N, C-alpha and C positions, 0 to 999 in steps of 0.2 A: 562325394556329393552330400552325404549326410552332415559332414562337418561344416560345409558351406551353409546349409540350411539352418543349422544350429547357430552359426555366427550371425546370420541375418536376424534371427529372432532375438538374440541377445542385444545386438546393436539397436534394434527397434525398441526394445524395452528400456534402453538407456536414454532415449530421446525425452527431454523434459516435457511434461504434459502441458506446460504453459505455451509451448510452441503452437499448440492447436488453437490458441486464442489469437495468434497473430493474424492480421488482415490478409485475405487472399489477394487483395489488390493494394497498390500504393494509394493512399488517400491524397487527394489533390486539394481538399478544403476541410475546414472543421466540420462541415456538414457531413462529409464522408467519414471523418474520424468518428463521429457519433454513430453512423451506420455500421462501420466495420468493427469498432471496439466497444460500442454501447457506452461511450464516454459521457459523463454528466458533470464532471468537475472542471471548473475553470483552470487554465494553466497553459504552460508551454507544451507544444506538441510538434512532432516531426511530420511535415508534409513533403510532397514530391511534385516537382514541376513537370512540364511536358517532355523534358529531357531525362526524366527519371532521377534527377539530382535531388537529394534530401536537403531540407533546410528547416529552421525552427521559427515558429511564430506563436502568437497567443490566440487561444480559442476561448470564446465566451459562450458557455452553454446555459448559464444560470440567471443572467440579468433580466432577460426579457422573454420568458417562455411564451410561445413555442419557438422563438427565433434562435438560431445558431449563427454566431458571427466569427469571421476570420479577420484578424488584424492585418491591414496592408501598410499602414503608416502610423507613426506616433512621433511628434516633434514637440519639444519644449518651445516656449515663446522665443527664447534666445536663439534656438536653432532655426525656427521658422522664419525669423527675420533676416537670416543670412542670405545673401544673394545666391550662393551656390545651391541653396535648398529651395529656391523659387522655381521649381519645375513641377508642372502638373503631371497627371497620371499617364498621359500618352508619351511622356519622355522617360527614357530609361535612366533611372537615378537611384540605384540601390544604396542603402545606408545601413551600416552595422549588421550585415546579413549573417556574419559568423556568430554574433552574440546579440540577441535582441535586448534593447534597452528602451524604456518609455520616452527618454529625452531625445533619442536620435535613432530612428529605425524606419526602414522602408524596404519592401521587397522589390526585386527587379521587375521590369516590365514583362519578362517571360513568365515570371511567377504570378504577377497580377493577372495576366491573360489566362493562365491555367486555372486560377481560382475563379475568375469571372465565368469561364466556360464550363466549369464543373457543375454537376447536378445540384440543384437546390439554391444556386446563387441567383437570386431574383431581386435583391435589395442592396442599398448602400446605407450607411449611417455615419454621422460624425458625433463624437462625444468629447467632453472636456474632463481631464483629470481622472481617467478611469482608474479606480482603486484596486490594484492587484495585491498590494502588500497585506492588507487586512482581510482579503478575501471577500470584500463586499461588492466588488465589481462596479456596476453602474448604480450609484447611490440613489440618484433620482434623474429625472429627465429635464432638469434645468440646463439650458444652453445645450441643445440637442437638435439634430435634424435626421429624418429618415425618409427615404423615397424609393420608388421602384426603378430599377435599371432599364426597364422597357420604356418608360416615359422620359428618363433622363440618364443616359449612359455617360457616367462621369469619366469614362476613359476615352471619349471622342475628342478630336481636335477642337480648337477654339471657335471655329465658325458654326458649331452646332449648339452654342450656348446663348443664353438670354433668359427670358422669363420662363421658368419651369415650375410645374406643380409638384409639391412635396406632400407626402402623406401626413407628416406631422413636423412641426417646428416649434421650439421653445427658446425664446430669447429673454433672459433675465426674469424668468417665471411667467412671462406672457406667452401663451401658446395659441397655435392656430392649426386647424386641420384642413387639408386640401387647399392650401394657400399657394399662390403664385409668388415665387421669389426670384431675385436676380442672381443667376450663377454667372461668374466671370472667370476667364482663364486665358492664358496665352502661353507661348513657348517659354517665356521668362517670368510668368506670373502664376503662382500656385492657384488651383481651383479654390474659390471662396464664394461667399454670398455677400453682395454689397447691400447694406441696409438702406442707405439713401436712395439707391436706384430701385430697390424693392418698393419703397413707398411712392416714388415718383412715376415709375414706369410699369410696375407689375400688379400691384394691388393697393387697396386702401388701408392695408394693415400697417399701422405705425407702432413700432416697438418703442417702449418707454426708454428714456435716457440715451437715445441714439445720438452720437456725436458726429461732427462733420467728417466725411470720408471714412466712416467706420465700416470695416470689413470683418466678417466673422468666419471661423473655421478655416482660416488660412489667409496669407498675404496681409500681415498685420502692419501696414504702414502707419496707421493711426490707432494703436491699440487702446481699447477702452477697458480700464481695470474693473469696471462693473460687469464685464463679460468674463466668465470664469476661466475660459481658455487663455485669457490675456491678463489675468489678475496680477501675475508677477512673472519674472523671467523663467521660473521653473514650472509654470503652468503648462499643461500639455493639451494638444489637439490630437485626437485619435480618429483615424478613418478605417472603416470596416466594410466588408462585403459578406452577405449572408442571405438567409431566408428562413421562412417558417418551416419547422420540422414536421414532416408528415410520416407517421409511424409505418405506414404501408408503402413507403416510397419505392422500395426496390423489390 
């Protein structure tokens, strides 16, 4: 019996101290990564979906304090214009899930739903050309939109879309807060904001240099090179889910 006790003590002593830093639960979003691991640095992290399957995506902790963001999709203009990628977020269309790339990446619908339902997921945002290579993240808020999921659930089917209020939008440097904009989507058309419809049907906000049939943040049938997500074929549109970090959340 004494030998057994000694063996247990020795084995326990050999367990790396770093294991004590592992999360007690599997993180379902970058918000939970920050809670469980006290992460503060942008980068690729392992998350778990509702089936406890691990996958990799990008977490943005640094660009917009106190917000924490989980990347759900990133497509280059070249990829975004392909018919196969014209699926909105209520359609299951995972892309490059084994290895995240900024030009072609999207989590599955199961993973989107897990992120959406996790604690702290209150907002969505879309950005252009998120800079991960030089560690600068979101350089500025030019060509950017952010809104609350409560007022505009971007995962709902098409009959729930139309004029929706966003917290903040910036198109070509012209910004507006609490503006009503036209969200459009269908089973074969990616979620996007139609600028002409925004002007004619939703608000009096007229964004400078808008061209005929211009859509932004997806469904680029008439891309405007003055919009940075559509500046060239390598420009990227990035969609995120997240929320404001609250220290005493748990």
